[in-house]
FILOBA-716276 format. One record per residue (C-alpha): residue number from 1; y, z, x. Coordinates in Angstrom, 2 decimals, decimal comma. Layout:
<recs>
<rec guba="NUM" yy="Y" zz="Z" xx="X"/>
...
</recs>
This chain:
<recs>
<rec guba="1" yy="127,87" zz="17,95" xx="169,05"/>
<rec guba="2" yy="126,98" zz="20,08" xx="166,58"/>
<rec guba="3" yy="127,92" zz="19,07" xx="162,73"/>
<rec guba="4" yy="129,36" zz="21,72" xx="160,91"/>
<rec guba="5" yy="129,67" zz="21,65" xx="157,15"/>
<rec guba="6" yy="132,79" zz="21,85" xx="155,69"/>
<rec guba="7" yy="133,62" zz="25,65" xx="154,26"/>
<rec guba="8" yy="134,73" zz="24,38" xx="151,20"/>
<rec guba="9" yy="131,66" zz="22,28" xx="150,20"/>
<rec guba="10" yy="129,46" zz="25,44" xx="151,55"/>
<rec guba="11" yy="131,38" zz="27,64" xx="149,16"/>
<rec guba="12" yy="131,32" zz="25,03" xx="146,30"/>
<rec guba="13" yy="127,79" zz="24,76" xx="146,69"/>
<rec guba="14" yy="127,28" zz="28,51" xx="146,53"/>
<rec guba="15" yy="129,46" zz="28,88" xx="143,47"/>
<rec guba="16" yy="127,44" zz="26,11" xx="141,67"/>
<rec guba="17" yy="124,15" zz="27,68" xx="142,57"/>
<rec guba="18" yy="125,65" zz="30,95" xx="141,07"/>
<rec guba="19" yy="126,60" zz="29,75" xx="138,07"/>
<rec guba="20" yy="123,18" zz="28,43" xx="137,75"/>
<rec guba="21" yy="121,50" zz="31,27" xx="138,50"/>
<rec guba="22" yy="123,42" zz="34,43" xx="137,43"/>
<rec guba="23" yy="122,29" zz="35,83" xx="134,77"/>
<rec guba="24" yy="124,62" zz="36,02" xx="131,41"/>
<rec guba="25" yy="125,66" zz="39,07" xx="129,40"/>
<rec guba="26" yy="122,96" zz="39,86" xx="126,82"/>
<rec guba="27" yy="125,17" zz="42,93" xx="125,42"/>
<rec guba="28" yy="127,64" zz="43,00" xx="122,66"/>
<rec guba="29" yy="129,81" zz="45,76" xx="122,43"/>
<rec guba="30" yy="131,62" zz="47,02" xx="119,23"/>
<rec guba="31" yy="133,70" zz="49,55" xx="117,95"/>
<rec guba="32" yy="133,66" zz="51,12" xx="114,41"/>
<rec guba="33" yy="136,84" zz="49,59" xx="113,58"/>
<rec guba="34" yy="136,66" zz="49,62" xx="109,57"/>
<rec guba="35" yy="138,66" zz="52,70" xx="109,20"/>
<rec guba="36" yy="140,05" zz="54,83" xx="112,14"/>
<rec guba="37" yy="138,27" zz="58,39" xx="112,64"/>
<rec guba="38" yy="134,69" zz="56,84" xx="112,24"/>
<rec guba="39" yy="132,25" zz="59,37" xx="114,54"/>
<rec guba="40" yy="129,08" zz="57,72" xx="113,59"/>
<rec guba="41" yy="127,67" zz="54,26" xx="113,84"/>
<rec guba="42" yy="127,11" zz="52,08" xx="110,87"/>
<rec guba="43" yy="124,41" zz="49,97" xx="112,85"/>
<rec guba="44" yy="121,01" zz="50,53" xx="111,34"/>
<rec guba="45" yy="117,29" zz="50,78" xx="113,12"/>
<rec guba="46" yy="114,18" zz="49,54" xx="112,53"/>
<rec guba="47" yy="111,21" zz="51,61" xx="110,82"/>
<rec guba="48" yy="107,43" zz="51,50" xx="112,08"/>
<rec guba="49" yy="104,90" zz="51,12" xx="110,24"/>
<rec guba="50" yy="104,75" zz="54,77" xx="109,36"/>
<rec guba="51" yy="108,22" zz="54,59" xx="107,98"/>
<rec guba="52" yy="109,71" zz="56,37" xx="110,41"/>
<rec guba="53" yy="113,28" zz="55,65" xx="111,79"/>
<rec guba="54" yy="113,25" zz="54,10" xx="115,24"/>
<rec guba="55" yy="116,56" zz="55,57" xx="116,11"/>
<rec guba="56" yy="118,68" zz="59,09" xx="116,49"/>
<rec guba="57" yy="121,57" zz="61,11" xx="117,09"/>
<rec guba="58" yy="122,01" zz="64,16" xx="119,75"/>
<rec guba="59" yy="125,03" zz="66,18" xx="118,64"/>
<rec guba="60" yy="124,64" zz="68,92" xx="121,76"/>
<rec guba="61" yy="124,99" zz="71,74" xx="118,97"/>
<rec guba="62" yy="121,86" zz="73,18" xx="120,23"/>
<rec guba="63" yy="122,87" zz="73,42" xx="123,41"/>
<rec guba="64" yy="124,82" zz="76,45" xx="124,69"/>
<rec guba="65" yy="128,14" zz="76,29" xx="125,54"/>
<rec guba="66" yy="129,11" zz="76,22" xx="128,98"/>
<rec guba="67" yy="125,58" zz="76,70" xx="130,14"/>
<rec guba="68" yy="125,88" zz="74,20" xx="133,23"/>
<rec guba="69" yy="122,56" zz="72,95" xx="132,80"/>
<rec guba="70" yy="121,01" zz="70,62" xx="135,48"/>
<rec guba="71" yy="119,33" zz="68,55" xx="132,67"/>
<rec guba="72" yy="119,01" zz="68,77" xx="129,13"/>
<rec guba="73" yy="116,23" zz="66,95" xx="127,07"/>
<rec guba="74" yy="115,97" zz="65,83" xx="123,54"/>
<rec guba="75" yy="113,91" zz="63,57" xx="121,04"/>
<rec guba="76" yy="117,13" zz="62,53" xx="119,17"/>
<rec guba="77" yy="115,53" zz="63,88" xx="116,26"/>
<rec guba="78" yy="112,86" zz="60,82" xx="116,49"/>
<rec guba="79" yy="109,75" zz="63,46" xx="116,18"/>
<rec guba="80" yy="109,15" zz="62,06" xx="120,04"/>
<rec guba="81" yy="109,38" zz="58,55" xx="119,44"/>
<rec guba="82" yy="112,27" zz="58,79" xx="121,79"/>
<rec guba="83" yy="112,68" zz="61,19" xx="124,84"/>
<rec guba="84" yy="115,78" zz="61,14" xx="126,54"/>
<rec guba="85" yy="116,94" zz="63,11" xx="129,76"/>
<rec guba="86" yy="120,50" zz="64,27" xx="130,79"/>
<rec guba="87" yy="120,86" zz="64,83" xx="134,55"/>
<rec guba="88" yy="123,39" zz="66,30" xx="136,07"/>
<rec guba="89" yy="125,16" zz="64,12" xx="139,37"/>
<rec guba="90" yy="126,54" zz="67,18" xx="141,24"/>
<rec guba="91" yy="125,12" zz="70,87" xx="141,18"/>
<rec guba="92" yy="128,09" zz="71,97" xx="139,16"/>
<rec guba="93" yy="125,61" zz="71,20" xx="136,17"/>
<rec guba="94" yy="126,25" zz="69,40" xx="132,94"/>
<rec guba="95" yy="129,18" zz="70,46" xx="130,97"/>
<rec guba="96" yy="128,95" zz="71,23" xx="127,30"/>
<rec guba="97" yy="132,29" zz="72,59" xx="125,57"/>
<rec guba="98" yy="132,93" zz="73,61" xx="122,09"/>
<rec guba="99" yy="135,20" zz="71,88" xx="119,81"/>
<rec guba="100" yy="138,76" zz="71,34" xx="121,38"/>
<rec guba="101" yy="141,70" zz="68,82" xx="120,83"/>
<rec guba="102" yy="139,59" zz="66,39" xx="123,53"/>
<rec guba="103" yy="136,29" zz="66,52" xx="121,20"/>
<rec guba="104" yy="133,65" zz="67,79" xx="119,07"/>
<rec guba="105" yy="132,65" zz="65,58" xx="116,26"/>
<rec guba="106" yy="134,14" zz="66,99" xx="112,95"/>
<rec guba="107" yy="136,45" zz="69,12" xx="115,18"/>
<rec guba="108" yy="133,72" zz="72,04" xx="114,86"/>
<rec guba="109" yy="130,85" zz="71,06" xx="116,98"/>
<rec guba="110" yy="130,06" zz="70,82" xx="120,73"/>
<rec guba="111" yy="130,38" zz="67,62" xx="122,93"/>
<rec guba="112" yy="129,52" zz="66,40" xx="126,39"/>
<rec guba="113" yy="131,61" zz="65,94" xx="129,19"/>
<rec guba="114" yy="132,16" zz="64,67" xx="132,57"/>
<rec guba="115" yy="134,84" zz="64,67" xx="135,33"/>
<rec guba="116" yy="135,95" zz="62,94" xx="138,58"/>
<rec guba="117" yy="133,21" zz="63,35" xx="141,12"/>
<rec guba="118" yy="130,67" zz="65,19" xx="138,22"/>
<rec guba="119" yy="128,58" zz="62,26" xx="136,59"/>
<rec guba="120" yy="125,64" zz="62,38" xx="134,61"/>
<rec guba="121" yy="122,80" zz="60,14" xx="133,85"/>
<rec guba="122" yy="120,52" zz="59,64" xx="130,64"/>
<rec guba="123" yy="117,12" zz="58,59" xx="131,56"/>
<rec guba="124" yy="115,24" zz="57,36" xx="128,29"/>
<rec guba="125" yy="111,50" zz="56,52" xx="127,34"/>
<rec guba="126" yy="109,80" zz="55,72" xx="123,82"/>
<rec guba="127" yy="106,84" zz="54,65" xx="122,24"/>
<rec guba="128" yy="108,68" zz="51,94" xx="120,38"/>
<rec guba="129" yy="106,89" zz="48,66" xx="120,85"/>
<rec guba="130" yy="109,93" zz="46,67" xx="122,56"/>
<rec guba="131" yy="111,69" zz="49,38" xx="124,04"/>
<rec guba="132" yy="115,35" zz="50,40" xx="123,26"/>
<rec guba="133" yy="117,69" zz="48,18" xx="122,86"/>
<rec guba="134" yy="120,69" zz="50,15" xx="121,63"/>
<rec guba="135" yy="123,20" zz="53,13" xx="122,56"/>
<rec guba="136" yy="126,40" zz="54,36" xx="120,96"/>
<rec guba="137" yy="128,47" zz="57,43" xx="121,07"/>
<rec guba="138" yy="131,91" zz="58,91" xx="119,65"/>
<rec guba="139" yy="134,29" zz="58,42" xx="122,73"/>
<rec guba="140" yy="137,09" zz="60,56" xx="121,99"/>
<rec guba="141" yy="139,90" zz="61,48" xx="124,16"/>
<rec guba="142" yy="139,35" zz="57,79" xx="125,65"/>
<rec guba="143" yy="140,95" zz="56,94" xx="129,24"/>
<rec guba="144" yy="140,59" zz="54,29" xx="131,76"/>
<rec guba="145" yy="138,23" zz="55,96" xx="133,92"/>
<rec guba="146" yy="135,27" zz="56,46" xx="131,33"/>
<rec guba="147" yy="133,03" zz="53,93" xx="132,42"/>
<rec guba="148" yy="129,29" zz="53,64" xx="131,23"/>
<rec guba="149" yy="126,49" zz="51,58" xx="133,20"/>
<rec guba="150" yy="123,02" zz="50,40" xx="131,96"/>
<rec guba="151" yy="119,80" zz="50,18" xx="133,89"/>
<rec guba="152" yy="116,69" zz="48,31" xx="133,31"/>
<rec guba="153" yy="113,07" zz="49,64" xx="133,83"/>
<rec guba="154" yy="112,69" zz="48,58" xx="137,13"/>
<rec guba="155" yy="116,09" zz="50,17" xx="138,00"/>
<rec guba="156" yy="118,34" zz="47,16" xx="138,57"/>
<rec guba="157" yy="121,76" zz="47,32" xx="137,25"/>
<rec guba="158" yy="122,39" zz="45,19" xx="134,11"/>
<rec guba="159" yy="125,89" zz="46,19" xx="132,75"/>
<rec guba="160" yy="129,02" zz="48,38" xx="133,50"/>
<rec guba="161" yy="131,60" zz="48,52" xx="130,51"/>
<rec guba="162" yy="135,13" zz="49,10" xx="131,48"/>
<rec guba="163" yy="136,86" zz="50,86" xx="129,10"/>
<rec guba="164" yy="140,20" zz="48,96" xx="129,20"/>
<rec guba="165" yy="138,26" zz="46,20" xx="127,10"/>
<rec guba="166" yy="138,49" zz="48,37" xx="124,52"/>
<rec guba="167" yy="141,70" zz="49,92" xx="125,05"/>
<rec guba="168" yy="142,96" zz="46,05" xx="124,86"/>
<rec guba="169" yy="141,04" zz="45,83" xx="121,36"/>
<rec guba="170" yy="142,45" zz="48,77" xx="119,56"/>
<rec guba="171" yy="146,07" zz="47,17" xx="120,96"/>
<rec guba="172" yy="144,95" zz="44,33" xx="118,95"/>
<rec guba="173" yy="144,21" zz="46,16" xx="116,24"/>
<rec guba="174" yy="146,36" zz="45,97" xx="112,74"/>
<rec guba="175" yy="147,59" zz="49,50" xx="113,37"/>
<rec guba="176" yy="146,50" zz="50,90" xx="116,80"/>
<rec guba="177" yy="148,13" zz="54,35" xx="115,99"/>
<rec guba="178" yy="145,35" zz="55,02" xx="113,69"/>
<rec guba="179" yy="142,88" zz="55,46" xx="116,65"/>
<rec guba="180" yy="145,15" zz="57,71" xx="118,81"/>
<rec guba="181" yy="145,19" zz="61,61" xx="118,50"/>
<rec guba="182" yy="141,96" zz="63,78" xx="117,30"/>
<rec guba="183" yy="141,35" zz="62,63" xx="113,89"/>
<rec guba="184" yy="139,58" zz="65,70" xx="112,76"/>
<rec guba="185" yy="140,89" zz="68,25" xx="110,30"/>
<rec guba="186" yy="142,16" zz="71,67" xx="111,16"/>
<rec guba="187" yy="144,14" zz="73,05" xx="114,24"/>
<rec guba="188" yy="143,00" zz="70,04" xx="116,54"/>
<rec guba="189" yy="144,31" zz="67,52" xx="114,28"/>
<rec guba="190" yy="146,59" zz="65,06" xx="115,50"/>
<rec guba="191" yy="146,49" zz="66,55" xx="119,24"/>
<rec guba="192" yy="146,09" zz="64,39" xx="122,57"/>
<rec guba="193" yy="148,33" zz="61,38" xx="120,51"/>
<rec guba="194" yy="148,22" zz="59,49" xx="123,89"/>
<rec guba="195" yy="144,45" zz="58,59" xx="123,90"/>
<rec guba="196" yy="142,17" zz="56,78" xx="120,87"/>
<rec guba="197" yy="139,28" zz="58,27" xx="119,60"/>
<rec guba="198" yy="136,56" zz="55,65" xx="119,09"/>
<rec guba="199" yy="133,01" zz="55,39" xx="117,89"/>
<rec guba="200" yy="131,57" zz="52,68" xx="120,41"/>
<rec guba="201" yy="128,13" zz="50,58" xx="120,20"/>
<rec guba="202" yy="126,29" zz="48,99" xx="123,12"/>
<rec guba="203" yy="123,48" zz="46,36" xx="121,92"/>
<rec guba="204" yy="121,31" zz="44,38" xx="124,22"/>
<rec guba="205" yy="120,44" zz="41,20" xx="122,64"/>
<rec guba="206" yy="118,33" zz="39,78" xx="125,34"/>
<rec guba="207" yy="116,38" zz="42,57" xx="126,52"/>
<rec guba="208" yy="116,05" zz="46,64" xx="126,75"/>
<rec guba="209" yy="117,42" zz="49,18" xx="128,88"/>
<rec guba="210" yy="115,97" zz="52,93" xx="130,23"/>
<rec guba="211" yy="118,91" zz="54,38" xx="131,90"/>
<rec guba="212" yy="122,44" zz="54,85" xx="131,21"/>
<rec guba="213" yy="125,21" zz="56,42" xx="133,68"/>
<rec guba="214" yy="128,64" zz="57,80" xx="132,49"/>
<rec guba="215" yy="131,12" zz="58,52" xx="134,99"/>
<rec guba="216" yy="134,90" zz="59,17" xx="135,27"/>
<rec guba="217" yy="136,34" zz="57,00" xx="138,05"/>
<rec guba="218" yy="139,42" zz="57,45" xx="139,88"/>
<rec guba="219" yy="141,71" zz="58,50" xx="136,66"/>
<rec guba="220" yy="141,56" zz="62,35" xx="137,20"/>
<rec guba="221" yy="140,76" zz="63,06" xx="133,55"/>
<rec guba="222" yy="137,63" zz="63,82" xx="131,45"/>
<rec guba="223" yy="135,00" zz="61,73" xx="130,00"/>
<rec guba="224" yy="134,31" zz="63,55" xx="126,45"/>
<rec guba="225" yy="131,71" zz="61,99" xx="124,19"/>
<rec guba="226" yy="129,60" zz="63,13" xx="120,95"/>
<rec guba="227" yy="127,05" zz="62,07" xx="118,68"/>
<rec guba="228" yy="125,10" zz="60,01" xx="121,42"/>
<rec guba="229" yy="122,97" zz="57,73" xx="119,03"/>
<rec guba="230" yy="120,00" zz="55,62" xx="120,60"/>
<rec guba="231" yy="117,26" zz="53,40" xx="119,36"/>
<rec guba="232" yy="115,76" zz="49,74" xx="118,45"/>
<rec guba="233" yy="118,27" zz="48,54" xx="116,04"/>
<rec guba="234" yy="118,15" zz="45,99" xx="113,06"/>
<rec guba="235" yy="121,58" zz="45,30" xx="111,86"/>
<rec guba="236" yy="124,45" zz="45,90" xx="113,84"/>
<rec guba="237" yy="126,82" zz="47,47" xx="111,44"/>
<rec guba="238" yy="130,55" zz="46,90" xx="110,41"/>
<rec guba="239" yy="131,72" zz="47,42" xx="113,81"/>
<rec guba="240" yy="134,36" zz="44,93" xx="115,60"/>
<rec guba="241" yy="133,47" zz="43,11" xx="118,40"/>
<rec guba="242" yy="135,10" zz="43,61" xx="121,60"/>
<rec guba="243" yy="135,93" zz="40,78" xx="124,30"/>
<rec guba="244" yy="134,33" zz="41,49" xx="127,49"/>
<rec guba="245" yy="137,05" zz="40,72" xx="130,02"/>
<rec guba="246" yy="136,87" zz="43,63" xx="132,72"/>
<rec guba="247" yy="133,25" zz="44,65" xx="132,14"/>
<rec guba="248" yy="130,79" zz="43,33" xx="134,32"/>
<rec guba="249" yy="127,40" zz="41,96" xx="133,95"/>
<rec guba="250" yy="125,58" zz="42,44" xx="137,55"/>
<rec guba="251" yy="123,18" zz="39,42" xx="138,58"/>
<rec guba="252" yy="119,54" zz="40,42" xx="139,12"/>
<rec guba="253" yy="118,40" zz="40,39" xx="142,72"/>
<rec guba="254" yy="116,55" zz="37,52" xx="142,47"/>
<rec guba="255" yy="119,47" zz="35,59" xx="141,56"/>
<rec guba="256" yy="121,38" zz="36,92" xx="144,70"/>
<rec guba="257" yy="118,24" zz="36,40" xx="146,71"/>
<rec guba="258" yy="118,41" zz="32,79" xx="145,72"/>
<rec guba="259" yy="122,33" zz="32,45" xx="146,25"/>
<rec guba="260" yy="122,22" zz="33,76" xx="150,05"/>
<rec guba="261" yy="119,10" zz="31,51" xx="150,80"/>
<rec guba="262" yy="120,88" zz="28,27" xx="149,17"/>
<rec guba="263" yy="123,88" zz="29,20" xx="151,23"/>
<rec guba="264" yy="121,52" zz="29,82" xx="154,50"/>
<rec guba="265" yy="120,08" zz="26,31" xx="153,60"/>
<rec guba="266" yy="123,36" zz="24,73" xx="153,46"/>
<rec guba="267" yy="124,93" zz="26,50" xx="156,64"/>
<rec guba="268" yy="121,32" zz="25,67" xx="158,52"/>
<rec guba="269" yy="121,22" zz="21,80" xx="157,49"/>
<rec guba="270" yy="125,35" zz="21,89" xx="158,46"/>
<rec guba="271" yy="123,87" zz="22,74" xx="161,88"/>
<rec guba="272" yy="121,10" zz="20,91" xx="162,61"/>
<rec guba="273" yy="122,12" zz="17,46" xx="160,77"/>
<rec guba="274" yy="120,58" zz="14,37" xx="162,56"/>
<rec guba="275" yy="122,78" zz="13,17" xx="165,43"/>
<rec guba="276" yy="123,43" zz="9,47" xx="164,86"/>
<rec guba="277" yy="122,65" zz="7,36" xx="168,70"/>
<rec guba="278" yy="125,74" zz="6,38" xx="170,82"/>
<rec guba="279" yy="126,00" zz="2,36" xx="169,97"/>
<rec guba="280" yy="127,77" zz="0,83" xx="173,11"/>
<rec guba="281" yy="129,99" zz="-2,11" xx="172,80"/>
<rec guba="282" yy="129,89" zz="-5,01" xx="175,00"/>
<rec guba="283" yy="133,11" zz="-6,01" xx="176,19"/>
</recs>
């Protein structure tokens, strides 16, 4: 008779295998919580042998408003140390807007936006030894659909940030109301008071990344951001670290393969276990 390994035992073994082989998150995420209205990072960047800072900022101010390009290329003011290419996810192109109630650092600059069904990606390359391990942006009019996903140089998905984690962090701050509504002076001040405006930092403490995807997920709103900052960080600045509860670290393909192979092995062993001979009992 075929011997079947109990399902509970097989599942427990699979979970144990996953726990031993799954990749722990190397990402630390923080928000600039030292004061509401901060629109740039307090993190610092390394410098190379020539004294050039290995990090920079894209403000989108040189991009035409409502030009809807398929791609945007920038060096973040690094003189070529870093190259970033933004690519539209659909034929409708990348949306660049002038400052309004939803975005535009300082209240008078351009910002980039995505909407449900119109994501965009950022592909990064650099001549910096060790690669890029930091990204930050001013996430204005943040909503629960503003997801950001990081990929490694081999194209593997590394980490997806769920905005619910920062919404929870802000709710736990001393005065959450300080983060809600457009903080900039002028006619937009205080507008869109139902959403927080906050600068987020992403530090990969155990590796590097080369692609980022920005997508508005099942919310029907917009994904507005500005002051995209990239580089190799030296210090993490004054930001408040966010507890990652909803955000997801994706196991590497080799981990999944190991888990599946282990599970298959358990099932095979159960199906092909040794049969014990039947012993006759004399009366």
